[in-house]
C-alpha positions in Angstrom: -0.4 14.0 -6.3 -1.4 10.4 -5.8 -0.4 8.4 -2.7 0.4 4.7 -2.8 1.4 2.2 -0.1 3.1 -1.2 -0.4 2.9 -3.6 2.5 5.1 -6.6 2.3 7.1 -8.4 5.0 9.8 -9.1 2.4 11.9 -5.9 2.0 13.3 -6.8 -1.4 9.9 -7.6 -2.8 8.4 -4.4 -1.4 11.3 -2.3 -2.8 10.9 -3.9 -6.3 7.2 -3.0 -6.4 7.9 0.5 -5.2 10.4 1.1 -8.0 8.0 -0.4 -10.6 5.2 1.8 -9.4 7.4 4.9 -9.5 8.5 4.1 -13.0 5.0 3.4 -14.2 3.7 6.6 -12.8 6.6 8.6 -14.3 6.0 7.0 -17.7 2.3 8.0 -17.4 3.1 11.6 -16.3 1.5 11.0 -12.9 2.9 12.7 -9.8 2.9 10.2 -6.9 4.5 9.1 -3.7 5.0 5.4 -2.9 5.6 4.4 0.7 6.6 0.9 1.8 5.6 -0.7 5.1 6.7 -4.0 6.6 4.0 -3.9 9.3 0.3 -4.1 8.7 -0.2 -2.3 12.0 1.9 0.6 11.0 0.3 0.9 7.6 -3.1 1.0 9.2 -2.1 3.7 11.6 -0.8 5.9 8.8 -3.8 5.1 6.6 -6.2 6.3 9.4 -4.5 9.7 9.5 -3.9 10.3 5.7 -5.7 8.0 3.2 -3.9 6.4 0.3 -5.3 6.4 -3.2 -4.2 2.7 -3.5 -2.6 0.1 -1.3 -0.8 -3.0 -2.5 -1.0 -5.9 0.0 0.1 -9.5 0.3 -2.7 -11.9 1.4 -0.7 -12.6 4.6 1.5 -9.9 6.2 3.6 -11.1 9.2 0.8 -13.2 10.6 -2.0 -10.7 9.8 -4.5 -11.4 7.1 -4.2 -9.0 4.2 -7.9 -9.3 3.6 -8.6 -8.2 7.2 -6.2 -5.3 6.8 -7.9 -4.3 3.5 -11.3 -4.2 5.4 -9.8 -2.0 8.1 -8.3 0.4 5.6 -11.5 0.6 3.6 -13.5 1.2 6.9 -11.5 4.5 7.3 -11.6 5.4 3.6 -13.8 3.4 1.3 -12.3 5.1 -1.8 -8.9 3.6 -1.2 -8.2 1.0 -3.9 -6.9 -2.3 -2.7 -4.7 -4.5 -4.9 -3.4 -7.9 -3.7 0.0 -8.9 -4.9 
C-alpha cells in the first residue's frame, strides 16, 4: 500500500487534491492512503515516524517554506517523492 500526504493551508484545496489522488490510484488499481495536513509541523512529525511514498506541498504553508519542509522530510527519508502544487 502506498502512502501519500497533502499539505495545504486551504482545507478545500487539500480535500480536492486528496479526492483526485484517490480516484487516480483507484483507476490505476493502486492501493493507497492519502492523508491531509494543514500544518507543516504536524506533517513533519508524522513523516519522521512513518515515511510517505510521496508528499504534495505548497511552496508556502502557513508561513513555512515548502522547500524547507521538503528538505526536512527528505532528511528523514530520502526516498519520499516531493511534488509541489
